[in-house]
C-alpha positions as CSV (number, residue, x, y, z in Angstrom):
1,M,84.2,91.9,59.4
2,R,86.0,89.1,60.9
3,N,89.2,90.3,59.1
4,I,88.8,94.2,60.7
5,I,88.5,92.7,63.7
6,R,91.4,90.4,63.2
7,K,93.6,93.1,62.3
8,I,92.3,95.2,65.0
9,L,93.5,92.7,67.8
10,I,96.8,92.1,65.9
11,I,97.3,95.9,66.6
12,L,96.4,96.0,70.2
13,V,98.8,93.2,70.9
14,S,101.3,94.2,69.1
15,L,101.2,97.8,70.8
16,S,101.3,95.9,74.1
17,I,104.3,93.7,73.2
18,I,105.8,97.2,71.9
19,Y,105.0,98.7,75.3
20,L,106.4,95.4,77.5
21,I,109.5,95.1,75.4
22,S,110.5,98.6,75.0
23,S,109.8,99.1,79.3
24,C,113.1,97.0,79.6
25,K,115.3,99.0,77.5
26,P,117.4,101.6,79.1
27,I,117.9,104.8,78.0
28,N,120.9,106.7,76.9
29,T,120.2,109.5,79.1
30,S,124.2,109.5,80.5
31,E,127.3,108.9,78.1
32,N,128.7,111.5,80.0
33,D,127.0,110.7,83.2
34,S,129.8,111.9,85.5
35,Q,129.3,116.2,85.6
36,T,130.7,118.5,88.2
37,T,131.8,116.4,91.4
38,T,133.1,117.5,94.8
39,I,134.1,114.9,97.2
40,S,135.1,115.9,100.5
41,Q,137.9,113.9,102.4
42,D,137.1,115.2,105.8
43,T,135.0,111.9,105.8
44,N,134.1,108.5,107.0
45,I,132.6,107.8,103.9
46,D,135.3,105.6,101.8
47,I,135.6,105.5,98.2
48,D,134.5,102.3,97.7
49,K,130.9,103.7,99.2
50,I,130.9,106.1,96.6
51,N,131.4,104.4,93.8
52,E,128.5,102.0,94.8
53,I,126.3,105.1,95.1
54,D,127.2,106.3,91.5
55,N,126.6,102.6,90.1
56,Y,124.0,102.7,91.6
57,I,122.4,106.1,90.5
58,N,123.5,105.0,86.8
59,S,121.8,102.3,86.6
60,K,118.4,103.2,87.8
61,M,118.7,106.7,86.0
62,K,119.1,103.8,82.9
63,E,115.8,101.5,84.2
64,Y,114.0,104.5,85.1
65,R,114.8,106.3,81.9
66,I,115.7,109.8,84.0
67,P,117.2,112.3,81.9
68,G,119.0,114.4,85.0
69,L,119.9,113.7,88.5
70,A,121.3,116.1,91.0
71,L,123.1,114.4,94.4
72,S,124.1,115.7,97.8
73,I,125.2,113.9,100.6
74,I,125.9,115.8,103.7
75,Q,127.8,114.7,107.0
76,G,127.3,117.3,110.1
77,D,127.9,120.6,108.7
78,R,129.7,119.7,105.7
79,I,128.9,118.6,102.2
80,I,131.1,115.5,101.8
81,Y,130.0,114.3,98.6
82,M,128.1,116.3,95.0
83,K,127.3,114.6,91.9
84,G,125.2,115.9,88.7
85,F,124.3,112.8,86.5
86,G,122.8,113.2,82.9
87,V,121.2,116.0,81.0
88,A,119.7,119.5,82.3
89,D,118.1,119.7,78.9
90,P,117.4,118.4,75.2
91,S,120.6,120.0,74.2
92,G,122.7,117.5,76.4
93,R,123.3,120.3,78.7
94,P,124.8,119.0,81.9
95,V,123.4,118.5,85.3
96,T,125.8,119.8,88.3
97,P,124.9,120.0,92.2
98,Q,124.2,123.8,91.3
99,T,121.7,123.5,88.7
100,P,118.4,124.4,89.9
101,F,115.1,122.4,89.6
102,I,111.3,122.7,90.9
103,I,111.4,120.7,93.9
104,G,108.1,119.9,94.7
105,S,106.7,119.2,97.7
106,T,110.1,119.4,99.6
107,G,109.8,122.8,100.1
108,K,107.1,122.6,103.0
109,S,110.0,121.7,105.1
110,I,111.5,125.3,104.0
111,T,108.1,127.1,104.3
112,A,107.6,125.7,108.3
113,T,111.1,126.3,109.1
114,A,110.6,129.9,107.8
115,L,107.7,129.9,109.7
116,M,109.4,128.4,112.9
117,Q,111.5,131.4,113.0
118,L,108.9,133.8,113.4
119,V,107.7,131.7,116.0
120,D,111.0,132.1,117.9
121,D,110.7,135.7,117.4
122,G,107.6,135.8,119.0
123,K,105.4,136.8,116.3
124,V,103.5,133.6,116.2
125,D,102.4,131.4,118.7
126,L,101.7,127.5,117.1
127,D,98.5,126.9,119.3
128,T,97.0,130.4,118.4
129,P,94.0,130.0,115.7
130,V,94.8,131.1,112.5
131,Q,92.4,133.6,112.0
132,K,94.5,136.1,114.8
133,Y,96.9,136.4,112.2
134,I,94.4,136.0,108.8
135,P,91.5,137.7,110.1
136,W,89.6,136.8,106.8
137,F,90.3,133.0,106.8
138,S,87.1,131.4,106.9
139,L,86.2,127.7,105.0
140,A,82.1,126.5,104.7
141,D,82.1,125.8,108.1
142,K,82.9,129.2,110.2
143,D,82.4,128.0,113.5
144,K,85.2,125.2,112.8
145,S,87.2,127.6,110.8
146,A,88.2,129.7,113.8
147,K,88.8,126.6,116.0
148,I,92.2,125.9,113.3
149,T,95.6,126.9,114.9
150,V,98.7,127.2,113.2
151,R,100.2,124.1,114.9
152,M,97.3,121.8,112.7
153,L,98.2,123.4,109.3
154,L,101.8,122.5,109.6
155,N,100.8,119.0,111.0
156,H,98.4,118.3,108.4
157,T,95.5,117.8,110.9
158,S,93.2,121.0,110.5
159,G,90.6,119.2,108.7
160,I,91.4,120.7,105.2
161,P,91.0,117.7,102.2
162,S,93.6,116.8,100.1
163,S,91.7,118.6,97.2
164,A,91.0,121.5,98.3
165,G,92.4,124.1,95.7
166,T,93.9,121.4,93.3
167,W,92.4,122.9,90.2
168,S,94.3,126.3,90.1
169,Q,97.4,124.1,89.5
170,V,96.8,124.7,85.6
171,Y,96.7,128.1,85.7
172,N,100.1,130.6,85.7
173,D,99.7,133.2,88.3
174,T,102.4,135.0,89.4
175,S,100.1,138.3,90.5
176,D,101.3,139.8,94.0
177,R,97.8,138.7,95.1
178,A,98.1,135.0,94.2
179,L,98.1,133.8,97.4
180,E,95.7,135.6,98.8
181,D,93.4,134.7,95.9
182,Q,94.5,131.3,96.6
183,I,93.5,131.3,100.2
184,R,90.4,133.3,100.0
185,S,89.2,130.4,97.3
186,F,89.0,128.1,100.1
187,S,85.9,130.1,101.4
188,S,83.3,126.9,100.3
189,V,85.8,124.2,101.4
190,V,84.1,122.1,103.7
191,L,86.0,120.2,105.8
192,S,86.2,116.6,105.8
193,H,87.5,116.0,109.6
194,E,87.4,117.9,113.2
195,P,89.9,120.6,113.5
196,G,92.9,118.1,115.2
197,T,91.5,115.2,115.1
198,V,92.6,113.3,111.8
199,Y,95.6,113.6,109.7
200,E,95.2,114.5,106.2
201,Y,97.8,115.7,103.7
202,A,96.7,118.9,102.1
203,N,98.7,121.3,100.0
204,A,96.3,124.1,101.2
205,N,97.4,123.9,104.6
206,Y,101.1,125.1,103.3
207,Q,99.9,127.4,101.1
208,V,97.7,128.9,104.6
209,V,100.8,128.9,106.2
210,G,102.9,130.8,103.9
211,M,99.8,133.2,104.1
212,I,100.8,133.4,107.5
213,I,103.9,134.4,107.0
214,Q,103.6,137.0,104.5
215,S,101.0,138.5,106.6
216,V,102.8,138.9,110.3
217,S,106.0,139.5,108.1
218,N,104.8,142.6,105.8
219,Q,106.0,141.3,103.1
220,F,105.4,138.7,100.3
221,F,105.9,135.3,101.0
222,Q,108.7,134.8,98.3
223,S,110.6,138.0,99.4
224,Y,110.7,136.4,102.9
225,I,111.8,133.4,101.9
226,Q,114.5,135.2,99.6
227,K,115.9,137.0,102.9
228,N,115.5,134.7,105.7
229,I,116.0,131.6,103.9
230,F,117.8,131.5,100.7
231,K,120.1,134.3,101.5
232,S,121.0,132.7,105.4
233,L,121.6,129.5,104.1
234,E,124.0,131.1,101.2
235,M,121.5,128.9,98.5
236,Y,122.9,131.1,95.6
237,N,120.9,128.5,93.1
238,S,117.3,129.2,94.8
239,Y,114.7,130.7,93.4
240,S,110.9,132.0,93.7
241,S,110.9,133.2,90.2
242,K,111.1,130.5,87.1
243,D,111.6,133.3,84.3
244,K,114.6,134.0,86.8
245,A,115.5,130.6,87.5
246,F,115.5,129.6,83.4
247,K,118.1,132.6,83.0
248,H,120.4,130.7,85.4
249,G,120.3,127.0,84.0
250,L,116.9,125.9,85.1
251,A,116.7,122.3,84.1
252,T,114.0,121.4,81.7
253,G,111.4,119.4,83.0
254,Y,110.3,116.3,81.3
255,R,107.3,113.8,81.6
256,Y,106.4,110.2,81.1
257,W,104.5,109.5,77.8
258,F,104.1,105.5,77.9
259,G,107.2,104.8,79.7
260,F,109.5,107.7,77.9
261,P,110.6,111.0,78.8
262,F,109.3,113.9,76.7
263,P,110.5,117.6,77.5
264,A,107.3,119.8,78.6
265,Y,107.4,123.0,78.0
266,N,105.3,125.8,79.3
267,L,104.1,124.4,81.8
268,P,101.9,126.5,85.0
269,Y,103.9,127.5,87.3
270,S,101.9,129.3,90.2
271,Y,102.3,131.5,93.3
272,R,99.1,130.4,94.8
273,H,101.0,127.2,95.1
274,F,104.4,128.4,96.0
275,P,104.6,127.3,100.2
276,A,103.2,124.1,99.7
277,G,105.7,122.9,96.7
278,W,107.2,125.1,94.4
279,Y,110.5,126.5,95.1
280,I,113.5,126.3,93.0
281,S,116.6,125.4,94.4
282,S,119.7,122.9,93.5
283,A,121.0,119.9,95.3
284,E,123.6,121.9,96.5
285,D,121.4,124.3,97.9
286,L,119.3,122.3,99.6
287,A,122.5,120.4,101.0
288,H,122.7,123.6,103.0
289,F,119.1,123.8,104.4
290,L,120.0,120.2,105.6
291,M,123.1,121.0,107.3
292,L,120.3,123.7,109.1
293,H,118.4,120.9,110.8
294,I,121.3,118.3,111.1
295,S,122.4,120.8,113.1
296,D,119.7,122.1,115.4
297,G,119.0,125.3,114.0
298,I,122.9,126.3,113.3
299,Y,124.4,127.9,110.0
300,N,127.7,128.7,109.4
301,K,128.0,129.4,113.4
302,Q,125.1,131.4,113.1
303,R,121.4,130.1,114.8
304,L,118.8,130.8,112.9
305,V,116.3,128.6,114.6
306,S,116.2,128.0,118.3
307,A,117.0,124.0,119.5
308,Q,112.9,123.8,121.1
309,G,112.1,125.2,117.3
310,I,113.8,122.3,115.7
311,Y,112.7,120.2,118.1
312,E,109.0,121.2,117.2
313,L,110.0,120.7,113.4
314,H,110.5,117.3,113.9
315,H,108.3,115.5,116.6
316,P,104.9,114.1,114.8
317,A,101.7,114.9,116.0
318,L,99.4,112.0,114.3
319,E,100.9,109.0,112.7
320,N,104.4,110.3,111.6
321,Y,103.9,113.7,110.2
322,A,105.6,116.5,111.9
323,M,106.2,119.8,110.1
324,G,107.4,119.4,107.1
325,W,108.9,116.3,107.4
326,V,107.8,112.7,107.8
327,V,109.1,110.8,110.7
328,K,110.6,107.1,110.9
329,N,112.5,105.5,114.1
330,E,115.6,107.9,113.5
331,F,115.2,109.3,110.0
332,L,113.5,112.4,108.6
333,S,111.9,112.6,104.9
334,H,110.2,114.5,102.5
335,N,109.4,113.7,98.8
336,G,108.4,116.1,96.2
337,A,106.4,116.0,93.1
338,V,105.7,118.4,90.8
339,P,104.4,117.2,86.9
340,D,107.6,117.3,85.7
341,Y,109.9,117.4,88.5
342,G,110.6,115.4,91.5
343,S,112.9,115.5,94.9
344,T,113.5,113.7,97.8
345,F,115.6,114.5,101.2
346,G,116.1,112.6,104.0
347,I,118.2,113.3,107.2
348,D,119.9,110.1,109.7
349,T,119.7,111.8,112.8
350,K,121.5,109.4,114.4
351,N,124.8,109.6,112.4
352,K,123.7,113.2,110.9
353,I,123.9,112.4,107.4
354,G,122.1,113.7,105.1
355,V,121.1,112.9,101.4
356,V,119.9,114.9,98.5
357,V,118.2,113.9,94.9
358,L,116.9,116.0,92.5
359,F,115.4,114.8,89.1
360,N,113.7,116.3,86.3
361,V,111.5,114.0,84.9
362,N,108.2,112.9,86.8
363,T,104.5,111.6,86.4
364,G,102.3,109.8,89.1
365,S,102.6,106.5,88.0
366,F,106.4,106.1,88.3
367,D,106.5,107.7,91.5
368,E,107.2,104.9,93.7
369,R,110.2,103.6,91.8
370,L,111.6,107.3,91.4
371,Y,111.4,107.6,95.3
372,S,113.3,105.0,96.4
373,I,116.4,106.5,95.3
374,E,117.4,108.4,98.0
375,P,116.6,106.0,100.4
376,N,118.5,103.3,99.2
377,I,121.1,105.6,98.8
378,M,121.1,105.6,102.6
379,N,120.4,102.4,103.1
380,I,124.2,102.1,100.8
381,I,125.7,104.5,103.4
382,N,124.4,102.3,106.2
383,N,125.3,98.9,105.0
384,T,121.8,98.2,105.0
385,E,119.2,96.5,102.6
386,L,118.2,98.2,99.7
387,I,114.1,98.3,99.3
388,S,112.8,97.1,96.1
389,P,109.8,99.4,94.4
390,N,106.9,98.2,92.3
391,K,107.4,98.2,88.7
392,N,105.0,100.1,87.0
393,S,102.1,98.2,89.3
394,F,99.9,101.8,88.3
395,F,100.4,102.0,85.0
396,L,100.0,98.9,83.1
397,P,96.9,97.6,84.4
398,R,95.4,100.6,83.3
399,F,97.3,101.6,80.1
400,T,96.2,97.9,79.0
401,G,92.6,98.4,80.0
402,L,92.2,101.6,78.0
403,L,93.7,100.2,74.9
404,I,91.3,97.5,75.4
405,L,88.6,99.3,76.1
406,I,89.4,101.8,72.6
407,V,89.5,98.8,70.8
408,L,86.4,97.0,72.3
409,Q,84.5,100.7,71.2
410,I,85.9,100.6,67.6
411,I,84.6,97.0,67.4
412,W,81.2,97.9,68.5
413,I,81.2,101.1,65.8
414,I,81.9,99.0,63.1
415,M,79.1,96.2,64.4
416,S,76.4,98.8,65.1
417,A,77.0,100.9,62.0
418,R,76.6,97.5,60.2
419,R,73.5,97.1,62.0
420,L,72.3,100.6,60.9
421,K,72.8,99.5,57.3
422,L,71.4,96.4,57.7
423,W,68.1,98.2,59.0
424,A,68.3,100.8,56.1
425,R,68.3,98.2,53.4
426,G,65.5,96.3,55.3
427,F,67.9,93.3,55.8
428,I,66.6,93.3,59.7
429,K,63.1,94.0,61.0
430,I,63.6,97.8,62.7
431,P,61.3,98.5,65.7
432,L,58.4,101.0,65.1
433,R,56.9,101.2,68.3
434,F,58.5,103.7,70.6
435,F,59.5,101.4,73.5
436,P,61.2,98.7,71.8
437,F,63.2,101.6,69.7
438,L,63.7,102.8,73.3
439,F,65.0,99.3,74.2
440,K,67.5,99.1,71.1
441,V,68.9,102.6,70.8
442,G,68.5,104.3,73.8
443,L,70.0,101.3,76.1
444,S,73.0,101.7,74.0
445,F,73.5,105.7,74.4
446,I,72.7,104.6,78.3
447,I,75.4,102.4,78.3
448,E,78.2,104.4,76.8
449,L,77.1,107.9,79.0
450,V,77.6,105.3,81.8
451,L,81.2,104.9,80.7
452,V,81.7,108.6,80.0
453,F,80.6,109.4,83.6
454,F,82.8,106.9,84.7
455,L,86.0,107.3,82.8
456,I,85.6,111.5,83.9
457,S,85.1,110.5,87.3
458,N,88.0,108.3,87.4
459,L,89.8,111.4,86.1
460,Q,88.8,113.6,88.9
461,Q,89.7,111.5,92.1
462,N,91.1,113.3,95.0
463,G,90.2,116.3,94.0
464,M,91.5,116.8,90.8
465,T,89.8,118.1,87.6
466,V,90.5,117.0,84.1
467,L,93.0,119.6,83.4
468,T,95.1,118.8,86.5
469,S,94.9,115.5,85.3
470,I,96.2,116.0,82.0
471,L,98.8,117.7,83.8
472,Y,100.2,115.1,85.7
473,Q,99.4,111.8,83.8
474,P,98.9,113.1,80.1
475,D,99.2,109.8,78.5
476,L,96.5,108.4,80.6
477,S,94.4,110.8,80.8
478,I,94.7,111.3,77.1
479,L,93.8,107.7,76.5
480,A,91.1,108.4,78.7
481,L,89.7,111.4,76.5
482,V,89.9,109.4,73.3
483,S,87.6,107.1,74.8
484,V,85.4,109.5,76.1
485,F,85.4,111.7,72.5
486,I,84.2,108.0,70.5
487,A,81.8,107.0,73.4
488,L,79.8,110.4,73.0
489,T,80.5,111.2,69.9
490,W,79.4,107.9,68.2
491,G,76.8,107.3,70.9
492,I,75.6,110.7,69.6
493,L,75.1,110.1,66.1
494,R,74.3,106.4,65.8
495,T,71.1,107.8,68.0
496,V,70.6,110.5,65.5
497,L,70.9,108.0,62.5
498,S,68.7,105.8,64.1
499,I,65.8,108.1,64.6
500,R,65.6,109.4,61.4
501,L,66.1,105.9,60.3
502,I,62.8,105.3,62.2
503,L,61.1,108.3,61.2
504,K,61.9,107.7,57.6
505,L,60.3,104.0,57.7
506,R,57.3,105.5,59.5
507,Y,56.4,108.2,57.1
508,Q,56.9,105.5,54.4
509,K,54.1,103.3,55.8
């Protein structure tokens, strides 16, 4: 018995050491890390600074094991630097500034900009209730639903909880009714706050904005974006169809499994979530989008959004969230994350500089490090101190805790199986009365059920379901489910065997 436990503990320690050592090793994702590069001569950012940015990105790609990354830097109304780093897929195809990525919640800025065009045209009023544009829109509380305005949606102050609608991320749905079906599914959503009183980030807000655009423009949301944003801003490598983007070089998405990136094929993609962040775009195209905001609504000498509209988009309401932008001093920014891609862009409004960073890997436990790259590039440009994100502050404690829990469960199985064997052979007296038996056997099962409840509840935090948790945190979720499986399987099996044993012994007596 002691030898078995010793071997299990040795395995546990070995796995932990292997993980810690491997976390320090760089991943060779970019032997030819310099792909398509564009450098403008008409800029005050000198070549030394460009080299510093390149060196910084190359070092972080190795440290964070990022397969591929695309960068663009904008100054005023022109792109001054673009470059691709690493690989777009397992074949080794190089990333370029034109490589499409799924961008995540940075797309909220695009949705907000599209809505502001309708405001400029007099078709939407920011302070009018949503029900004017979507008469059937309703949440669980009918009266409060009627108070939610368009502005509240854009500022995330509607009271709609962040958990609303997250369950549908695990399903493919590119039907014509996808977005409408998503909004109709909110009919049972309970508001977490009185409309207009508290900031709470929720993807559902921008899904409703997308439905407003679809309803007012009388065309599918994707069609409106394609015509009024992508075409107007010459975003020729931007798509609303994953299949079409794939045919035009969509980068393969990766997910981290215990710190290592693995390709994630055929993950769900749904139009239900498109307005909130399932746009597909490139670093070059998003540079065009930032130009529009840097130039107060003008792109290529054409006004696409009014100056007042740009002011509204950049002006925060509660806390520091504006309309698709996080505002901090003179900086505007936004991050985006889907299970296998990420993006971040920012604008220095004082110096009229913008930075776009796209990468084809993600999962929640690595967010802080990945999303420090863009602000640090801005810091390099502005000669300010780089930020130092935490290293796996979320992942390592949970990984270690789950691994220890599973080992303890295995030890418990060995010990309780041995006790059953001793009961059966009569070496340990078995309680034949009901309550002593219930205490001996039932209490253990109750503890295992509590463990199962705790683990499942942990997977379902912030409105996530078990399936969406697996989507975003595959490694930790699988470990948690292994623990759940062990607890349930052995708990039931041990209880059944114990009952059979006590019935047999009572019958013999």
